[in-house]
Structures are given as C-alpha cells and as structure tokens.
KEKE-3310 file (N, C-alpha, C; in steps of 0.2 Angstrom, whole numbers, plus 5000, padded with zeros to 4 digits):
npx = (4889:4887:4895:4908:4906:4904:4919:4923:4917:4922:4937:4935:4932:4942:4950:4959:4964:4953:4960:4972:4980:4974:4975:4970:4957:4951:4950:4942:4930:4929:4926:4915:4911:4901:4906:4913:4904:4902:4913:4917:4904:4906:4920:4915:4907:4913:4925:4916:4913:4905:4913:4925:4933:4934:4948:4955:4950:4957:4969:4971:4968:4980:4990:4986:4989:5003:5008:5003:5012:5007:5007:5000:4988:4994:4997:4985:4977:4986:4982:4970:4969:4976:4966:4959:4963:4976:4992:5009:5018:5008:5004:5017:5020:5009:5014:5025:5020:5016:5028:5036:5026:5029:5040:5039:5026:5031:5042:5035:5025:5035:5039:5026:5021:5033:5032:5032:5037:5050:5054:5065:5066:5058:5064:5072:5075:5068:5077:5075:5071:5057:5054:5044:5033:5032:5030:5019:5012:5002:4993:4991:4980:4976:4987:4991:4976:4977:4992:4985:4975:4987:4993:4982:4978:4991:4991:4995:4994:4997:5001:4991:4981:4988:4990:4974:4970:4976:4970:4959:4960:4965:4953:4946:4930:4925:4915:4922:4934:4932:4926:4939:4945:4937:4935:4951:4951:4945:4951:4963:4957:4954:4968:4973:4963:4967:4978)
npy = (4892:4908:4916:4913:4916:4929:4934:4928:4936:4947:4946:4946:4958:4964:4959:4947:4932:4919:4906:4910:4909:4918:4921:4931:4935:4923:4918:4927:4924:4910:4910:4918:4931:4946:4957:4957:4956:4970:4976:4973:4981:4992:4995:4996:5006:5017:5015:5020:5032:5049:5059:5056:5050:5035:5030:5040:5037:5022:5026:5034:5024:5015:5023:5022:5008:5005:5013:5007:4994:4983:4972:4965:4971:4982:4977:4974:4985:4993:4988:4987:5002:5004:4997:5008:5016:5022:5028:5023:5033:5040:5030:5025:5038:5040:5030:5037:5046:5043:5037:5047:5055:5045:5048:5062:5063:5057:5066:5080:5076:5073:5087:5094:5086:5089:5103:5117:5113:5112:5124:5126:5117:5121:5131:5124:5119:5108:5101:5090:5084:5086:5087:5082:5085:5099:5100:5088:5075:5069:5081:5094:5097:5082:5075:5083:5080:5064:5064:5071:5062:5051:5055:5057:5042:5040:5048:5062:5078:5091:5090:5084:5095:5104:5098:5099:5112:5117:5108:5112:5125:5123:5120:5110:5103:5101:5087:5083:5079:5073:5061:5055:5053:5045:5033:5032:5027:5015:5008:5006:4997:4987:4984:4977:4965:4959:4951)
npz = (5002:5004:5008:5004:4990:4990:4994:4982:4971:4976:4973:4959:4955:4957:4949:4953:4954:4959:4964:4970:4987:4999:5015:5024:5019:5018:5029:5034:5024:5028:5043:5041:5042:5040:5038:5025:5015:5018:5014:5000:4995:5000:4992:4980:4981:4982:4972:4962:4962:4959:4958:4957:4941:4935:4931:4938:4951:4953:4951:4964:4972:4969:4973:4987:4990:4988:4995:5008:5006:4999:4988:4980:4980:4976:4961:4955:4958:4948:4935:4934:4933:4920:4912:4913:4904:4908:4909:4908:4913:4922:4930:4936:4943:4952:4961:4967:4970:4982:4989:4991:4999:5011:5016:5017:5026:5038:5042:5043:5052:5063:5065:5068:5080:5088:5088:5100:5111:5106:5098:5089:5077:5070:5062:5053:5039:5027:5018:5008:4994:4983:4967:4960:4961:4956:4943:4941:4933:4933:4935:4942:4953:4952:4959:4969:4978:4978:4985:4996:5000:5002:5012:5023:5027:5034:5043:5046:5051:5048:5036:5030:5034:5023:5011:5010:5007:4996:4987:4986:4981:4971:4965:4967:4974:4990:4989:4980:4989:4998:4992:4989:5002:5006:5000:4999:5013:5013:5005:5012:5023:5015:5010:5023:5022:5011:5010)
capx = (4891:4886:4901:4913:4903:4906:4923:4926:4915:4928:4943:4935:4932:4949:4954:4964:4963:4952:4964:4977:4980:4975:4974:4966:4952:4949:4948:4935:4924:4928:4924:4908:4910:4896:4910:4918:4900:4902:4920:4914:4901:4911:4923:4912:4904:4920:4926:4911:4910:4901:4916:4932:4932:4937:4955:4956:4951:4962:4976:4972:4970:4984:4994:4986:4990:5007:5010:5003:5016:5002:5009:4994:4985:4996:4998:4979:4977:4989:4981:4964:4972:4978:4961:4954:4968:4982:4997:5014:5019:5002:5007:5024:5018:5003:5019:5032:5017:5015:5034:5036:5023:5029:5046:5034:5022:5036:5046:5032:5022:5037:5039:5021:5021:5038:5031:5031:5045:5057:5056:5071:5065:5052:5065:5076:5075:5068:5082:5070:5068:5051:5052:5040:5026:5033:5024:5017:5010:4993:4990:4993:4974:4973:4993:4988:4972:4981:4993:4979:4974:4988:4992:4976:4978:4998:4989:5000:4991:5000:5002:4983:4979:4992:4986:4967:4968:4980:4967:4951:4962:4965:4946:4942:4925:4922:4912:4925:4940:4927:4927:4946:4947:4930:4941:4959:4949:4941:4958:4966:4955:4954:4976:4973:4960:4969:4988)
capy = (4898:4914:4922:4912:4918:4938:4934:4928:4940:4954:4947:4945:4964:4966:4956:4944:4924:4916:4903:4914:4909:4925:4918:4935:4935:4916:4917:4931:4919:4905:4914:4921:4939:4952:4962:4953:4961:4978:4977:4974:4984:4999:4996:4997:5013:5021:5017:5022:5040:5053:5066:5055:5045:5027:5030:5044:5030:5018:5031:5034:5016:5011:5025:5019:5002:5006:5016:5001:4989:4977:4968:4959:4975:4987:4974:4973:4992:4995:4984:4991:5009:5003:4997:5013:5023:5027:5028:5019:5036:5041:5025:5028:5043:5038:5027:5041:5051:5038:5035:5054:5057:5041:5053:5068:5062:5056:5070:5087:5076:5077:5095:5094:5083:5093:5111:5119:5109:5112:5129:5125:5112:5123:5134:5121:5117:5100:5095:5084:5084:5084:5090:5077:5090:5105:5098:5084:5069:5070:5087:5098:5096:5077:5076:5086:5076:5057:5066:5073:5052:5046:5059:5055:5039:5041:5051:5067:5082:5097:5086:5084:5102:5108:5097:5100:5119:5117:5106:5117:5133:5121:5118:5102:5104:5095:5082:5080:5078:5068:5054:5052:5052:5039:5027:5029:5023:5009:5005:5004:4991:4981:4979:4970:4959:4955:4951)
capz = (5006:5002:5009:5000:4984:4989:4992:4973:4968:4975:4969:4951:4956:4957:4943:4956:4954:4967:4970:4974:4996:5005:5021:5030:5015:5017:5037:5035:5022:5032:5047:5039:5046:5038:5036:5019:5012:5016:5010:4993:4994:5002:4987:4975:4980:4981:4966:4956:4966:4956:4959:4953:4934:4936:4929:4945:4956:4954:4953:4971:4975:4967:4978:4994:4990:4987:5004:5011:5005:4996:4982:4978:4979:4969:4956:4953:4955:4942:4931:4932:4930:4913:4908:4910:4902:4913:4905:4913:4917:4929:4937:4939:4946:4958:4967:4967:4976:4989:4990:4993:5006:5016:5019:5020:5032:5045:5046:5044:5058:5067:5068:5072:5086:5094:5090:5106:5115:5103:5093:5084:5071:5065:5057:5050:5030:5027:5014:5006:4987:4979:4962:4958:4964:4952:4938:4940:4927:4936:4936:4948:4957:4955:4961:4976:4979:4979:4993:5003:5003:5007:5020:5028:5028:5037:5051:5046:5051:5046:5028:5030:5032:5017:5003:5007:5008:4993:4982:4988:4979:4963:4961:4967:4978:4995:4990:4977:4993:5004:4992:4989:5008:5010:4994:5005:5020:5012:5001:5018:5025:5010:5010:5027:5021:5005:5009)
cpx = (4892:4892:4907:4910:4904:4914:4927:4922:4920:4935:4941:4934:4940:4954:4961:4959:4959:4955:4970:4975:4980:4971:4969:4959:4949:4948:4942:4929:4922:4923:4916:4906:4906:4901:4912:4910:4899:4908:4919:4911:4904:4916:4920:4909:4909:4924:4923:4909:4908:4907:4922:4927:4936:4944:4958:4956:4957:4967:4976:4973:4974:4991:4995:4990:4998:5011:5008:5006:5013:5004:5004:4990:4987:4999:4989:4976:4981:4986:4972:4963:4973:4972:4957:4959:4973:4987:5003:5016:5016:5003:5013:5022:5015:5007:5023:5028:5017:5024:5035:5033:5026:5036:5043:5034:5027:5040:5042:5027:5028:5038:5032:5019:5026:5034:5030:5033:5051:5057:5059:5070:5061:5055:5070:5072:5074:5073:5079:5070:5063:5050:5048:5031:5027:5026:5023:5013:5004:4990:4991:4986:4973:4980:4992:4981:4975:4985:4990:4977:4980:4991:4989:4977:4987:4997:4995:4995:4991:4999:4993:4977:4981:4990:4981:4967:4972:4976:4961:4954:4962:4958:4942:4937:4927:4921:4918:4933:4936:4929:4932:4946:4942:4933:4947:4958:4949:4949:4962:4964:4956:4962:4974:4968:4963:4976:4989)
cpy = (4901:4919:4921:4916:4929:4937:4932:4932:4947:4952:4946:4953:4967:4962:4951:4936:4923:4912:4904:4912:4919:4924:4924:4935:4928:4916:4922:4927:4916:4907:4916:4929:4942:4954:4962:4960:4967:4979:4979:4977:4992:5001:4998:5004:5018:5022:5017:5029:5044:5058:5062:5049:5039:5028:5033:5041:5026:5020:5031:5030:5014:5015:5021:5011:5001:5009:5012:4996:4984:4977:4968:4964:4980:4984:4975:4979:4996:4993:4986:4999:5009:5002:5000:5019:5026:5026:5026:5027:5040:5037:5026:5034:5044:5035:5030:5046:5048:5038:5042:5054:5052:5045:5058:5070:5061:5064:5078:5083:5076:5082:5096:5091:5087:5100:5113:5119:5112:5120:5129:5123:5115:5126:5132:5118:5110:5098:5089:5086:5084:5089:5086:5081:5098:5104:5092:5082:5071:5076:5089:5096:5087:5072:5077:5081:5068:5059:5068:5063:5049:5049:5058:5049:5037:5044:5058:5072:5087:5094:5087:5091:5108:5106:5098:5106:5120:5114:5110:5122:5129:5120:5113:5106:5099:5089:5077:5074:5072:5062:5052:5050:5044:5033:5026:5025:5018:5003:5002:4999:4985:4979:4974:4964:4955:4956:4944)
cpz = (5004:5002:5006:4991:4984:4990:4986:4972:4970:4972:4961:4950:4954:4950:4947:4953:4960:4969:4972:4983:4997:5011:5025:5026:5017:5024:5036:5031:5027:5039:5049:5042:5040:5034:5027:5015:5011:5013:5004:4992:4994:4994:4982:4974:4980:4976:4962:4960:4960:4955:4958:4948:4939:4936:4936:4950:4957:4954:4961:4975:4977:4973:4986:4995:4990:4994:5008:5012:5001:4990:4978:4976:4973:4962:4954:4953:4949:4936:4929:4930:4922:4910:4906:4908:4904:4910:4910:4919:4923:4934:4941:4945:4953:4964:4968:4973:4985:4992:4995:4999:5011:5019:5022:5026:5039:5048:5046:5051:5063:5069:5071:5079:5091:5094:5097:5110:5114:5097:5085:5078:5069:5059:5052:5044:5030:5024:5011:4997:4986:4974:4958:4958:4961:4948:4937:4934:4926:4932:4942:4955:4959:4960:4969:4980:4982:4985:4998:5006:5006:5014:5026:5032:5033:5041:5049:5045:5047:5038:5025:5028:5023:5012:5005:5008:5000:4987:4983:4982:4972:4961:4962:4973:4985:4994:4985:4981:4997:5000:4989:4995:5007:5006:4997:5009:5017:5007:5008:5021:5021:5008:5018:5024:5017:5005:5010)
residu = (MET:PRO:LEU:ASN:GLU:THR:LYS:ILE:ASP:LEU:LEU:LYS:ASP:LEU:SER:LEU:ASN:GLU:ASN:ASP:HIS:LEU:PRO:ASN:LEU:GLU:SER:MET:SER:GLU:GLY:GLU:THR:LYS:TYR:LEU:ARG:ASP:LEU:ARG:ILE:ASN:LEU:LYS:ASN:THR:LEU:SER:SER:GLU:ASN:LEU:ASN:LEU:LYS:GLU:ALA:TYR:LEU:ILE:ALA:LEU:ALA:ILE:ALA:ALA:ASN:GLU:GLY:ASN:LYS:ILE:LEU:THR:GLY:ALA:PHE:THR:SER:LEU:ALA:LYS:LEU:ASN:ASN:ALA:SER:GLY:SER:GLU:ILE:ALA:GLU:ALA:ILE:ALA:CYS:ALA:SER:MET:LEU:ALA:SER:ASN:ASN:VAL:PHE:TYR:ARG:PHE:LYS:HIS:PHE:ILE:LYS:GLY:SER:ASN:GLU:ASN:TYR:GLN:SER:MET:PRO:ALA:GLY:ILE:LYS:MET:ASN:VAL:MET:MET:ASN:PRO:ILE:LEU:GLY:LYS:GLU:LEU:PHE:GLU:LEU:THR:SER:LEU:ALA:VAL:SER:ALA:VAL:ASN:GLY:CYS:GLU:SER:CYS:VAL:ASN:SER:HIS:GLU:GLU:SER:VAL:ARG:LYS:LEU:GLY:ALA:SER:GLU:ALA:ARG:ILE:PHE:ASP:ALA:ILE:ARG:LEU:ALA:SER:VAL:VAL:ARG:GLY:LEU:CYS:VAL:ALA:VAL:ASN)
# end
C-alpha cells in the first residue's frame, strides 16, 4: 500500500508515532487520495526553504499549529524546533504570538469590515495590551514575519498589510515573506489532515 507508506513517512517527518489514531490522515490513506503525497512534499519543500532556516521554519509552523488549536502538531513542531536549537523562551513566544494575533486579528478585522458604515470605531483605542511586540525574544523581524503568517491564516487584511510592510522595513526580502506564507498555508492544511 504505497499511500500507507506515505502516511508513515509523513508521521516520521513530524516525529509522530505511526500507531497514533489520526482519523483524517487514516481516511486519506485508506481512500488513496493522491493529495497525501502532495501534502508530504509540500511540507518538506516549505520547511526546507532557502529563505528560512529550520529553526525559523519550525517556529512559524508551531505558531500556525497553536493558532489552529492542533495539539498534535503543536507538540510535534515544539519538539522539532527544540531539535533545531530553539530555546524554551522562543517556543513560548511563538505560541504567545499566535495567541496575541488571535485577539488582534478579530479586533482589526472588525474595524476593517465596519469601516465606511460607522467611522466612530476607527478612532476608538484598541485597549488591548501587546507588550510582547516591543522587544521580542525572536527578534523584531522574525516576530513580525510570524505575525504576518498567522494574520494571513486568520484572514485579517489590515493586519496582513501592516505586518508585511513592517517586516519589509526590517529587511526581509519578498522571497522570505513569500516562503513564510507558503509554509503557513501548508501547515494550515496539515492541521486538517493530522487531527
């Protein structure tokens, strides 16, 4: 069964136990969907980007998995980030970034949606503490890049625009930004499959 081998290889890539009960992944394997191969290739390609080192890639992947509430992948990407020299503080900050953006994306998406029909909301202060952004352990550029990736997954247009502009001003190339977004999109899909 070649797709069962692909499933097992994907789980090995993530350092997950092949005997774990993962109904969505099992359905994909048993139903012989060719997308399972695509998913594994997409994950390998986006994690091995020439514009992100492995530690950065695993921290961004961790933030996306945490954002999606996927405990299995949050644990897997935490372990893989540690294997690539991420500190406990960096791991905690990637998760904190996802949590902060879960709030901010809702708030700023609302302000964007309502703009034009009620301008009063635009002048009201957010009143949401975001001290983690001031002096991030990940460094300003990686923190902004992670914020951009989470905001893209959450579909907040104003946050995406703001973080993309900020990360470019901090020196990130368009190729680096694009690779982070590709990774975020693949991990978002992975969160559906490995659940």
